[in-house]
N, C-alpha and C positions, 0 to 999 in steps of 0.2 A: 462409597460414604452417600449419603443421601443428600449433601448438597452436590457432589463432583455429577447425579445425577441431572444436577437441571441444565445442565451443557444438553442434554438428551432433544431437545428443541431443533439442536444443528446438527442432527445425526446425519450420518452419511447419506440414508436413508430416506429420511426428510427431506433433505435438501437436493434431491433427485427427482423427487414428487412434482414438490413446488418451490418457486421463489419466496424468498422472505418477506417480499414485502406484497403477499398476496391481500394483506388488510387491508389493505388502501386501494382505490381506482385509482388516484394521480400518482401512487407508485408504480404501481402496474401499469399505467398509460404510458408513464417516462421509460419504462423497462423495456415496453412492449418499440417507442419511438425510435430509441438507442440499436436495438437489435435489429430494427428494419432499414437502419442507415446501413447499419454494418454489415447486414446483409449485401444491400446496394452494390458495396463497396467490393467484398468477397466475391460478387460475379461477376465484376467488370473485370474483362480482359486483361485489364491494363494493372491488374491488380494482385501481384502471385500470391497475395497472403488468403486464408480463409478465415475472416475475424470476425468471426460474429460470436466465439468464444471469448466470452471474460476472461481476461488474466486473473493470474493468483492475486489476491487483495484486491479484486475489485469483483461487481455484479452480486453481494451479500444482500438488498435490495431494505436493508432497515429502514422503515418509515422515521424519520429524522425529526417530525414532528415540532417544525420551526417556528409554527402561530403558537406553541405551549409554549415557550421559554422564557416568556415573561411573565405564566401566570404562579405565581408564588405559592396560591394555595394549593395548586394543583400539583407542583413538584415536592412539596410538604410532604400532600395524601399518598404520591407515588411510592416517597421517600421510606415512610413508614407500613408499605404493602406488604404482603408475604409474600406476595409472588416474583417482585422485584427483584432484580439479581444486579450486582458490581462486577465489573471487570477491573478487578487491581492491577496497578504498572506499577512495576519497582525496578528503578534505574534503567528504564526503555528497555523492560524485559516485560514479558505477558506469564501468566501463572497455567500453566499445562501439565495436563496428565499425559505419559507415553502409552499407558496400558487401561485405559479404559474398560471393563467386561472381560478382561483376559487378549484384548487386543492388542498389537503396538503398533497401530496408530494413533500419533499423537490428538488430541482432543483439549478444546477449552473448558477452563475451571470458570464456573460461575457460583460469588458467594451470594447468600442471602444479605440483603440489606438491611434488614435487621439485626441480623450478627455482627456488620461491619458496622456501624452503628453503635452497639453494645461494645466492644471495642474498641470506639472511642475514633474511628478511622474514615468518617463521612463529615470532614471538616469541612470542605471544597469539593462537593460531586460536580462531575460533569455530564449533561445527559445526553446519549445517544441515541438513542428512540426506541420504539416500540412496535413489538412484533405480536400480533394476537394479543393479549392479555397481559403479557408480561413487557414490562420497562427494564431498561437497562440503563446504566450508568457507566464513569470508570470513575477511579481514584486511584489518588498518585499515591502510594505506600513508601517511596522511598526514602524517608525520617526512619524509617526501620532498620537497623542497623544490620540484623540476622534472619529474616524472614523466613528461612526454613526452621526456624526454632522459635516464632511466635505462634498462639495456639489457633489463630484465623486458618494461618495456611500450612501448618507443619505436615500435616497426614494427608494434605488435600492434592500437593502437584508440587512442581518445581518452576520455579521461575529461571524463563528460558529464553534467547534471543528470538526472537519470532521468525527471522532471514533461516534459521535452522531447521524449521518446522511446516514453516508454512506452504511449501507444495505441496507438503504432504495429507495436508489439513481439507476439509470442506471448503467451498467454498466461501458460507457464511458463516463459517467460522475465523477464517482468515480476514475475511474482511470486518469482521466486527473487532479483533485484535491489532488491526490496522489503524483504525480509526481512533480507537481508546489509546492506542501507542503513540499516534498521531498529536492527540488534542491536548496528550499532557507532556510531549515534549514542550509546545507552542507554551502552555501555562510556566511552565519553567523557565523559558526566556525571556519571560514577560513579567516581571512581578514587581518591576522597574518602570515608570511613563519613557518613553524616547524621547518624548520632546523635552520634559520639563527635568524627569530623575526622583520625581517622587514615587511613593510607592503606589501600585495599585488593586483595584479588589477586583475580583468574578461579580459576574451579571448576567445575568439570562443564561442561567443554569449551565456558565464555564463557559460560554462562547463568544462572550464579550469582556473584555479587560478596563476598567475604566479608572483611568487619574485620580486621584484620592486628591490634588492639588482643587480648591475651588477658584484658583486663578488659572488653570489649566484645563480640567476638567476632560483632558481628551481620550476618545475611547479608543481600543482597539480588539481590530478582529484576525480571530484565525488567520495565517496567510501559508501558501502554499505557493512554492519556486516552481516555476513551470523548467520543465527541461528534456531538448531534444531526442532522442536517442534514433538512430538509423540503422541501418545494412546497408552497407554499398555493393555493387553487384556489377557485374558486369559477362555478359555470353554466361558460359557454365561455371563464373566463379565470383566467389563476394570476398571484402577486402575486413578481413578482422586483424582490432592491435590487441599487445596488452601493455597495460601499467602498472609499475613499481609495486603498486597497492595490491595488484591480483595475488593470489595464492599459487604457488610454481607451476608452470607449463600451461595457463590459463589464457584464452586470447577471448577477445568478445567485439561487440559492434563499439562504432563510436558515440558520445553524445557529448552533451555541454548546455550548460544553460542559456536559457533568453535573456537575449539585454534589452535594456530600458527601449522604447521607440523600434523595435525589430519583429516583424514577422517570424513563422515558424518555418514560414519557407527559408526566410533569407539568412536564421540561425542555420539550420542543416547546412547547407552554401557554403556558409561563412564556417563553422567549423571544420565539416570535411578537409576543406580547401587550407587553414590551420594547422590542422594537425597531421596532417598527411600530405599534403601537397597535391590530392586528387580533384579534378571540376566536375562538377555534376549542370547533366543536361536534362534532367527527370527525375521528378521525386513523385511520390504517392503515399498519402497518408494509411497506414495502418490499422493504429490502433491505440487505445492510452493504458495507463497504470497506475496506480496510488501507489506514492516510494516515500511511506512515513519515515524513512533512514535517513537523513531523520525531518525533512520536510518539502518533498516533491512531489510533484504531475508530471510521469515521462509522456510525452508524446512519439510515439513511435510510427517508423517512415520506412518505404523501402527506396531505394535512392541510386538510380542509372550515371552511372561514370562515362564520363568521356573520356577521361584519361586514366594510362596505368601507371605510370611512375609515380612511385612513393619518395617522400622529402619528408620524415619525420619531424617533430617539434621535439626537442629533447626533453622540455622542461616535461610534458604533458606524458610520453610515451615512451616505452623503450624499445620496440617493437613492431611490425605491422608485416601481413604477408597475403597475400591473395589465397585463398582457398579452392582447391574443387570443390563439386558437389559428390563427388566419388570420396574423397578425402574425407571431407566430414559425417559423411554417414556412415565410415568404415567408423572413423572415433566413437559416434553416437554410439555406432551396435556391439563395440568394444567397454566402450564406458570409460572413455579413455578421460583424465584430467586435462583437455583441449578446451572445450566446451564452456560456458556459463553456468550458475546453477539455476534450477531447475523452473524456481519461482520467480526468476526476473523477465522482462519484456523482452532482455536482451535475447533470448536461450527462444521465444515465441517467435520472434523477427524471424531468427537463424531454421528453425526446425521450421516455419511455415516456406519461408524459401525452398529451403531443401526438399519437401512434399509438393512444391507444384511443380517438378516435371519429372518423371519418370526416370 
């Protein structure tokens, strides 16, 4: 359909030719700085990872135009523009088409803002950003009971869990959908003020919620919970564990949330000791990944183990083992269920460690 073709700016070919942020000098400068730092880490012999590639859900480079979020006239103009596109989110799922142009590669479906408004679904648009002459907004359509039967979405695609397709999509597409999913989820959890309990309203194009109680007037901004995720290794082995929540047979890296008053390094050391009883004597930052499932940023590390005896924390884990490089390479080559999903930084930490030695 014509509206599905609106996603063509996010085509794999274009994503390879240039970053989504090329329209703005500031965004390009930031991207170059991040890549320079990552490449410095990658060439440092202490770092086993080649961390200059962005992780899935990162690296989209959309210009977030924060300076225009309070410009009500500009926002209104953009919502009425024919080139403006909407990223609909339904109960934390994104609108995906799995066979665009006869291809089996999943692709984002973007809906014209004018059609979304005509359908009465632009009550609380959330400004995502801009690329070239196109502005993007997210809209929560969760109130629709059966979106597959709604005339705006019925023939365009299917609302799908992003995690099931994210690693198969181009970087700009998966990043845009993760961004929209995260902001919509935050709005759904902050309809009422955490200070006084009164209702809140959206302001600054969806990037602030303000309490409606004049005596309170508290403002709430989107929050992201920082969590560390680390591949613990020693010699030619790494430590992987499994949670009862994992699919059968899967093992993954250790992870945990940063607590108040704690540095990232302290969190890595504490979490590893708490979960498996292993002491860390060195660690190196690898990369980060936005993880809106529902509202985190994952900060990845490679950590060297000073000890190898495992003492499980039974409330968190049901098993943990030291795996050799050869065993994990064989599992990867066989397509085994042992390794975590391809969209996760956990998989990236493992893959980079596997590839860091012959």
